[in-house]
C-alpha positions, 0 to 999 in steps of 0.5 A: 305724663303728668304735665301732659295730663294737667295741660289736657285738663287745662284745655278742657277746662278752658274750652268747656268755659269758653263753650259755656260763655257762648251758651249764655247768648240766646240760651234758656234753662229749665232746672225746675228749681222754681216749681212748688209742686213737688211730688204732685202727679202731672200730666203736662207742665209748662216752664218758662225762662227767658221768653221761652216756654218749654211744654212737657207731656208724657203721652198722657201718663203721669209724672212728677217732680222729685228731689234727688239732692240726698243721694250721693253724686247728684249735685248737679240736679239741684232739688227738683228733677223730672221723673216718670211715674212707677205705673207708665211701665217705663216705656213712654218717652217725654216730649218737650215742645217749645213756644219758639223754635231753637237751634240746639237742645241738651238734657241731663239724664241720670240714675242710681244704676241698678241696670242698664238704661238706654237713652235716646233724644230726637228733634222735630220740626213740628210741635208734639214730636211730629213733622220731619225728624231733624236730628237724633242721638242716643246713650246709655247708663250702665250698672253701678250698684247704687251710685248715681250716674248722668249723661247729657245728651245733645242734638242741633239743627240747621238754623232755628228749626227745632219745635220739639224733642222726644226723650226716652230713658225709661225710669231715669231722672230728667233735669237741666233742660237746655236750648239755645238759639245760637248754633255751637261749634263742632267741638261741642260734641267732644266737650258738651258735657263740661260746657253745659255743666259750667253754664248751669252752674253759672245760670243758677248762680245768677238766678240766686243773685237776682 
Protein backbone atom coordinates (compact mmCIF):
# COMPACT_ATOMS: atom_id res chain seq x y z
CA UNK A 1 0.00 0.00 0.00
CA UNK A 2 2.85 2.36 0.78
CA UNK A 3 4.37 1.82 -2.69
CA UNK A 4 1.01 2.51 -4.32
CA UNK A 5 0.61 5.70 -2.28
CA UNK A 6 4.06 6.94 -3.24
CA UNK A 7 3.46 6.00 -6.88
CA UNK A 8 0.12 7.83 -6.94
CA UNK A 9 1.70 10.90 -5.33
CA UNK A 10 4.43 10.87 -7.98
CA UNK A 11 1.88 10.62 -10.79
CA UNK A 12 -0.15 13.43 -9.23
CA UNK A 13 2.89 15.74 -8.98
CA UNK A 14 4.05 14.99 -12.53
CA UNK A 15 0.53 15.51 -13.89
CA UNK A 16 0.19 18.79 -11.99
CA UNK A 17 3.55 20.00 -13.28
CA UNK A 18 2.62 18.96 -16.81
CA UNK A 19 -0.64 20.90 -16.68
CA UNK A 20 1.22 23.81 -15.12
CA UNK A 21 3.54 23.91 -18.13
CA UNK A 22 0.50 24.00 -20.43
CA UNK A 23 -0.92 26.87 -18.40
CA UNK A 24 2.20 28.95 -19.12
CA UNK A 25 1.24 29.20 -22.79
CA UNK A 26 -1.15 32.07 -23.35
CA UNK A 27 -1.77 32.42 -19.62
CA UNK A 28 -2.20 35.41 -17.32
CA UNK A 29 -2.19 35.66 -13.54
CA UNK A 30 -3.51 38.42 -11.29
CA UNK A 31 -2.31 37.93 -7.71
CA UNK A 32 -2.43 41.60 -6.61
CA UNK A 33 1.13 41.48 -5.25
CA UNK A 34 2.19 44.60 -7.18
CA UNK A 35 -0.79 46.66 -5.96
CA UNK A 36 0.18 49.44 -3.50
CA UNK A 37 -3.30 50.32 -2.25
CA UNK A 38 -3.67 47.89 0.67
CA UNK A 39 -6.62 48.52 3.02
CA UNK A 40 -7.96 51.35 0.82
CA UNK A 41 -11.71 51.18 -0.02
CA UNK A 42 -12.21 50.52 -3.75
CA UNK A 43 -15.22 50.32 -6.04
CA UNK A 44 -13.27 49.18 -9.10
CA UNK A 45 -9.80 47.81 -9.77
CA UNK A 46 -8.03 47.17 -13.08
CA UNK A 47 -4.96 44.93 -13.13
CA UNK A 48 -3.02 43.82 -16.22
CA UNK A 49 -0.76 40.87 -16.96
CA UNK A 50 0.65 39.71 -20.28
CA UNK A 51 -1.49 42.13 -22.27
CA UNK A 52 -4.82 41.20 -20.68
CA UNK A 53 -6.57 43.57 -18.27
CA UNK A 54 -8.87 42.29 -15.53
CA UNK A 55 -11.43 44.92 -14.44
CA UNK A 56 -12.90 43.97 -11.05
CA UNK A 57 -16.10 45.41 -9.61
CA UNK A 58 -18.33 44.54 -6.67
CA UNK A 59 -21.77 45.83 -7.63
CA UNK A 60 -20.94 49.36 -6.44
CA UNK A 61 -20.06 48.07 -2.96
CA UNK A 62 -16.57 48.80 -1.67
CA UNK A 63 -13.84 46.19 -1.31
CA UNK A 64 -10.14 46.29 -0.53
CA UNK A 65 -6.83 44.45 -0.71
CA UNK A 66 -5.69 42.91 2.57
CA UNK A 67 -2.54 41.19 3.82
CA UNK A 68 -3.54 37.78 5.21
CA UNK A 69 -0.05 36.28 5.05
CA UNK A 70 0.42 36.18 8.83
CA UNK A 71 -2.33 33.56 9.15
CA UNK A 72 -1.42 29.88 9.26
CA UNK A 73 -1.82 28.08 5.93
CA UNK A 74 -2.09 31.22 3.80
CA UNK A 75 1.27 31.00 1.96
CA UNK A 76 -0.38 30.61 -1.46
CA UNK A 77 -2.08 34.00 -1.04
CA UNK A 78 1.06 36.14 -0.87
CA UNK A 79 0.70 39.59 0.74
CA UNK A 80 -2.30 40.94 -1.17
CA UNK A 81 -5.76 39.35 -1.38
CA UNK A 82 -9.12 40.71 -2.49
CA UNK A 83 -11.61 40.99 0.39
CA UNK A 84 -15.18 42.37 0.49
CA UNK A 85 -16.23 45.23 2.72
CA UNK A 86 -17.76 44.32 6.08
CA UNK A 87 -20.69 46.56 5.13
CA UNK A 88 -21.84 44.62 2.07
CA UNK A 89 -23.88 42.08 3.99
CA UNK A 90 -21.73 39.30 2.44
CA UNK A 91 -24.16 38.97 -0.48
CA UNK A 92 -22.59 40.82 -3.41
CA UNK A 93 -20.50 38.84 -5.92
CA UNK A 94 -17.35 40.09 -7.59
CA UNK A 95 -17.48 40.63 -11.36
CA UNK A 96 -14.35 40.37 -13.50
CA UNK A 97 -14.40 41.63 -17.10
CA UNK A 98 -11.51 40.80 -19.45
CA UNK A 99 -10.14 43.23 -22.04
CA UNK A 100 -9.97 40.32 -24.46
CA UNK A 101 -11.98 37.08 -24.30
CA UNK A 102 -10.31 34.06 -22.70
CA UNK A 103 -10.84 30.32 -22.88
CA UNK A 104 -10.74 29.46 -19.19
CA UNK A 105 -10.59 31.06 -15.76
CA UNK A 106 -9.76 29.98 -12.23
CA UNK A 107 -9.84 31.69 -8.84
CA UNK A 108 -8.64 30.69 -5.39
CA UNK A 109 -11.10 31.40 -2.56
CA UNK A 110 -10.29 30.93 1.11
CA UNK A 111 -11.38 31.69 4.64
CA UNK A 112 -10.55 31.11 8.28
CA UNK A 113 -13.41 28.68 8.63
CA UNK A 114 -15.74 29.72 11.38
CA UNK A 115 -18.78 28.89 9.25
CA UNK A 116 -19.85 27.24 6.01
CA UNK A 117 -19.07 29.28 2.88
CA UNK A 118 -20.85 28.55 -0.40
CA UNK A 119 -18.71 29.35 -3.46
CA UNK A 120 -19.75 29.86 -7.08
CA UNK A 121 -18.18 30.82 -10.40
CA UNK A 122 -20.08 31.62 -13.61
CA UNK A 123 -18.69 32.60 -17.01
CA UNK A 124 -20.46 34.87 -19.53
CA UNK A 125 -20.04 35.89 -23.16
CA UNK A 126 -20.46 39.63 -22.51
CA UNK A 127 -18.90 42.17 -20.15
CA UNK A 128 -20.05 42.75 -16.57
CA UNK A 129 -21.59 39.31 -16.10
CA UNK A 130 -24.15 39.75 -18.87
CA UNK A 131 -25.02 37.94 -22.07
CA UNK A 132 -25.26 34.20 -22.53
CA UNK A 133 -23.94 32.06 -19.66
CA UNK A 134 -21.15 29.74 -20.81
CA UNK A 135 -20.15 27.61 -17.86
CA UNK A 136 -20.53 27.46 -14.11
CA UNK A 137 -19.22 25.57 -11.10
CA UNK A 138 -19.66 25.64 -7.36
CA UNK A 139 -17.91 24.60 -4.18
CA UNK A 140 -17.88 25.13 -0.44
CA UNK A 141 -15.55 25.73 2.48
CA UNK A 142 -16.58 23.77 5.56
CA UNK A 143 -16.05 25.09 9.11
CA UNK A 144 -12.50 24.41 10.31
CA UNK A 145 -12.34 26.47 13.49
CA UNK A 146 -9.61 29.06 13.06
CA UNK A 147 -7.71 27.12 10.39
CA UNK A 148 -7.43 28.64 6.92
CA UNK A 149 -8.69 26.57 4.01
CA UNK A 150 -9.14 27.38 0.35
CA UNK A 151 -10.52 25.98 -2.87
CA UNK A 152 -9.83 26.70 -6.54
CA UNK A 153 -12.83 26.95 -8.85
CA UNK A 154 -12.33 26.56 -12.61
CA UNK A 155 -14.50 27.15 -15.68
CA UNK A 156 -13.74 26.68 -19.38
CA UNK A 157 -15.48 27.77 -22.54
CA UNK A 158 -15.47 26.50 -26.10
CA UNK A 159 -12.77 28.61 -27.71
CA UNK A 160 -11.95 32.09 -26.45
CA UNK A 161 -15.48 33.18 -25.61
CA UNK A 162 -15.39 34.15 -21.92
CA UNK A 163 -15.65 37.93 -21.63
CA UNK A 164 -16.52 38.10 -17.93
CA UNK A 165 -17.04 35.98 -14.82
CA UNK A 166 -19.13 36.39 -11.68
CA UNK A 167 -17.56 35.07 -8.48
CA UNK A 168 -19.69 34.44 -5.39
CA UNK A 169 -18.21 33.52 -2.05
CA UNK A 170 -19.73 35.75 0.60
CA UNK A 171 -17.11 36.97 3.05
CA UNK A 172 -14.15 34.89 1.84
CA UNK A 173 -10.83 36.13 0.45
CA UNK A 174 -10.17 35.97 -3.31
CA UNK A 175 -6.73 35.58 -4.89
CA UNK A 176 -4.71 34.15 -7.78
CA UNK A 177 -7.13 34.97 -10.59
CA UNK A 178 -5.83 32.98 -13.56
CA UNK A 179 -6.96 32.92 -17.18
CA UNK A 180 -5.66 31.40 -20.39
CA UNK A 181 -6.39 31.49 -24.09
CA UNK A 182 -5.25 27.85 -24.43
CA UNK A 183 -7.80 25.06 -23.77
CA UNK A 184 -6.94 22.65 -20.96
CA UNK A 185 -7.44 18.85 -21.20
CA UNK A 186 -10.29 17.14 -19.33
CA UNK A 187 -7.79 15.87 -16.74
CA UNK A 188 -7.61 19.39 -15.35
CA UNK A 189 -10.92 18.81 -13.58
CA UNK A 190 -9.17 16.28 -11.34
CA UNK A 191 -5.78 17.95 -11.09
CA UNK A 192 -6.60 21.65 -11.53
CA UNK A 193 -5.73 22.57 -7.95
CA UNK A 194 -2.23 21.11 -8.05
CA UNK A 195 -1.56 22.41 -11.55
CA UNK A 196 -2.65 25.93 -10.77
CA UNK A 197 -0.70 26.12 -7.52
CA UNK A 198 2.44 24.84 -9.28
CA UNK A 199 1.97 27.41 -12.03
CA UNK A 200 1.30 30.25 -9.56
CA UNK A 201 4.51 29.46 -7.68
CA UNK A 202 6.46 29.34 -10.95
CA UNK A 203 4.94 32.60 -12.23
CA UNK A 204 5.73 34.46 -9.00
CA UNK A 205 9.30 33.17 -9.02
CA UNK A 206 9.80 34.42 -12.57
CA UNK A 207 8.47 37.86 -11.61
CA UNK A 208 10.90 38.09 -8.71
CA UNK A 209 13.80 37.24 -11.01
CA UNK A 210 12.71 39.72 -13.70
